[in-house]
N, C-alpha and C positions, 0 to 999 in steps of 0.2 A: 334083630329089626325093629324097628322103632315104632314109639304108639302113635301112631297116625290116629289121631281122632280130632274131629273138624271142632267137636265141642272145646276141645279144649282154646284153639282162636275165639270161640263164639263169645264165651265166656268172659272173655278179657275186651274184647271190643264193645259185647253190649251192654257191661260197668259203664266203660266207658262215655258208650253214648248217656247212657242213665246218668251219670256225673253232668255231664254237658246241659242236658235237655231240663232236667230238675233245677240249674243254679245254684248247685250246692259245689263251691270253690274246695274249701278241705269240712270238716264236721262243723257244721254250726257248734258254737259255744253253747253250752246248757245252763241253765239260769238256778242258781239252790232255791229252795220252795222257801216262798214268803208269803204265802197262804195265810188268811186270817183263822185261827184256828178256834174249837170251843176251850171253854175252861178244862175238859177231861183232857184233853190235847194237850193245851198249854204245860200241865201237870206231869205230860210223859214225857214231854220235850225238857223242862227242866228235872227232871229226875235222871236224863239220860246225859244232857249234858254237865253236871254236878258230880256226876258219877264217872264221867269219863277227865272231869278237871282234876277229881281225888285219883283217880289213876295215875296221870301223867302226874302230878306231884309227889308221888309213893306215900298219899295219906291215905289211899282207900285201896286195897286188895283187887284186882281182876275177877270178877264172878266167873266162874267156869261150867256154871252149869249148860250155857250156851258155848260151844265151841266152834273155832270159822277158821277159814286160809282163804287166801285172797290170790286170785289169779289175774294182770293185769294185760293191757293191750295199749298200745302207745299209738299214735295220729296225731298231724299234724292238723292247726283247726284254725278257724279266719280271723284267729289274733294271736299274738307274741305269747301264746299258751298251749302247751299239750293236751289233748284229750284223751283223757285214759278213761274207756272204757271197763270193768272188769267182772269178775265174775267171783261172786263170793258163796262160798260151798260152805251151806251150816250144817252142824250135826246136834243132835237132839232138840231140833226145833221146837217150839210150843206148835200146838195143835188148836192154838187158839190165834186172834189176831192180834200181832205185836206191833211193836216201833223198834224203827233202824236208823240209829244217828251214825253218819259219819264225819269225819274231821280231819283236815290234811293238816298237821304242822310242820314248818323251818324250824328244826331243832338250830340250825344255827341266828335265826334269828330275834334277836333283843327286845320284846316286848316293852312299848311305850307306859312309863307308869302313871304319867299323866291321865292316860286315855280310860276314860269309862267302860272299855269293853275292848278286848281284847278280841282283835281282826286274824285271821287266818288264810291262809289261802286260799282255801277250801273248807265249807261245813254248811253241813244238809242233814234234812232229817225227811224220814218217809215213814209210811202207815201201811204194812203189810197185812193184808186180810190173810184170814185163814187158809185161804182156797191154795195161795201160793205156796202155804206153808208144808205142804202135804208129802210124805215119803220123808223116808233119812238117807243119806243127805237131803237136803234142800238147795237148788241152786239157783240164786238171784243175780240179775242184772243191774250193776247201779254204772255210778261216773263221777267222776271228777277233773274238774281242771287246775292244773299247776305249771309253771314256767321251768325252766330246765335246773335239776338239781334231785336231791338226795332229800327224802321227804320222811317223817314217823308219821303211818296212817291209822287211826283208830278206829274200829266201827264197835257199837254197840249195841244191841238186841235184848229188848225187856220185852216178857210176855203181857200182855192188858186182860187182866182179871176183869170178869165181869161184874156188873155191878152185884147182884146174886153170890159172889166167891164170899165165903166165911171171911170175917173182918179180920182173922189171924193167916188166911192165906199168904202164902210167899212167892212172887212171880217169878220164873227162871228168867236169868238176868245172863248177858256174858259180854266178855269183851275181850276184842283181840286188837294186839300191836303187833304191828310189821313194819317193816322198813321199803320206799318205793325208790327206786332211781330212777327217774322220768330222763329222757334224751332230748336233744337241744334237735331240734328241726329246722332249726330260724338262722343255721349259720354256714349257709350257702354249699354245706357239703353232698356229695351224692349221699342217698338214706333210705331206707325205706319203713313201714310202718311195722310193728308187729305183726309177723303173717301169721294169718287167720284159718284153724284150718275148721273148716266149716262141719256140723254134723247136717244140716239143715239149712235149705235156702225159700224162704217164703216171699212170694210175691203179691204187695199190696195193692188192696185196689183205692186205698185212698193215703195224701200223708199223715204222717203222724201229728203232733202238736208239739212245742215247748214241753208239756207238763208231762204227758207219757212219753217224749224223749231221754227224760231222768230216771225211765225204768226199762226203756230200750233200748241203749246205747248203742244196741249193733243194728240200729237201721241207716241203709246207705241211698236216700233217695224212696224208689219205689220198690227197694227190697230189705230184705231182713237178715240175716246171716247168723245162723246159731252154731255159736262155738259149739266145735265135739268136746263133750265129757270128759274122752280119754282117746290116747294115740291108738286102743287097739280095733281094729275094723276086720269084720267078714268079708270072705270073696265074693259076695253076693253084694258088696254096698261098692261105692263111690270115695276115691279121696280127693275134697275139693278144697282149694285153698285160694284165697284174696288176698291182697296185699295194696298197698301205693307205693310209686317212687316219686322221692323227694328231690329237690335240688338236681334237674337233671339238667345238662348243658342244652343247648338251643341251635338247630342247624342256620341257614344263610335265608328260612322262611320265617322262621322265629318259630318252628314248634321240635319237641324231641325226637332225639331218633336214638332210639334203645333197640338191643335184642334181646330178649328174654329166653332164658335155656332151661331146660329141668331133665334133670338127669337121675336115676334109681340105680340104687347101690344095695347089695344085700350082705348082710352079713354072714360070712362063712367063716366057722370056729374062728380064730382071734383076731380075724382080718375080714376084708370084705371084697367082694367081686361085682364089677361092674353086671345091671341088669337090663336095663333098655333105659332109653329115652324121647322125650317129645320131639317134635318138632320145633324148631325155634318159633317162638314170636316176632314178628316186628312190630314197633309200633313207633310210626313215625308219621309224618304228615299225609303220607297217601291212605292211609287205617283209619288215624283220628276225623272226629268229626268237625266239619268247618269250623265252628264256633268254638271251637277247644282252645282257651285261655291258658298258657302257661302259667302264667302270672297268676292264673286264681283256683283251676283245676289240677289236683295233684291225678299221676301218671297211674292209673289202674293197671294191675296184671293177675294175674288168676290162672289155673288149670283145672277141668273137672276129670278124672283117668279111671277107668273102670278097673275092678280088682280082682276080677275074676282069673287072668293069668297068671296074679301072684303065688306065687307058692307060700306054704306057710314059712312063717320065719320073721326077723328082725329087719327095718329096711332105712335106709336114707336117703331121702330126698334132697338133693343141691340145686338151689334157686342161683343161678348166675345171671347177671345183669350187667351189659356189657353198654358203656355210654358211649357211642359212637361220635355224637359230636361236642365231646370234653377229651379228648385223645384218646379213645376206647377205655377208660377210667372204667376198671372189673368191682363188681359187688358181690360177691358172694356170701348165700347164706343154707342151712343147715335145717332139714324139720328132719326127725327119727319116729317111726310108725311101727306098728308090729300087724300083722296078716295072719290073723290066725281061723280055721272053720271054713 
C-alpha cells in the first residue's frame, strides 16, 4: 500500500510558496568577508593566508593538529556561478575562539605574473567563537561560490590564543585540501540540486542578512534546513528531503509540468525488494503560485515520511522526475539510508 501522507505534498507546495513570496530566485550569492578588522584579527588572517600559500606550493607541510572533512551541496544561484553550501566536520577542534580560512583554487588557471595580488574563485575568512566549537567532532556550515569545474579547496583552521597565553604556547592548526567538482546548472539540461536530507527544519521569525548567510547557508527564504549528520534514522523519526529542479521544460502556459515520484526499496540479502512508495506529486500550473516565474524560481521538491512502519534495515529511496513539458524526459536519483531501533 502506498504511503499516503498529505505532508509529502504540503512540504513541496509550502516550499514553493515560500520561494515565490520571498522573492528568492535561486540562492542569493553571498559575499566574502570584507569587514574592517582589528590588528589582532589582521594578524590571524595573514598567518592563515601564508600557511595556505605554503601548503599550496609544497614549501610548508600541512599541520594536522586539527583534521577536517568537507561535504558539499550544490544549488543554482542568481548569477552564473553555483552556490556551494558545505558542512565542515572538524575533529580535535580548539576549545577557544578560532579563525577559519576558505580558499577555492582553479588548478588549471595560470596566475598573472604582473598582478599584485592573486585572485581566486573564492577566498573568505571566518572568526569562529568558542561556543560553536563545543563537542567532538564539531560541524560547521559555510559556503563558497564557483562556476562549473573541478577545484582544489583549502580550509585552514587556527586556534586563537588569549593574551594571557604563555609566550611559547603553540596554537592548534590544521589544513584540509580536497577536490570539489561543481556541476553546470546553466547548460539548459534538466537537473536537480543536491538532494538535502534534513535533520531538522526551523522556521525563522525574520530574514537573515548577507553576513549571517555566510555562516547559515542552508536558509531558504524563512526556513532553515539543517542537514542530517548521517544516514541512520530511528523508527520514531521522519525522513525529510528537499531539492530543487532546474531547467524544466515549459507548457503552453509557460509553467513547468513535472511529476515527482518517490519509491522505497529495502535491501534483502545480496539484492533488494520493493518496499513502498508515496503518491506521485504533480508540480504544474494548477498547484504553483500564480506569481511563480520559471525564469527566476527553481521548482522545489521534497517529502517528509514517518519511519514508524519501516522495519530495521538498509533502504534505497529512488527519486524520479518526469518532465511532461519536455517529451517526458526522466531524471532519477537515489538516496541510501538505514533504519535502526
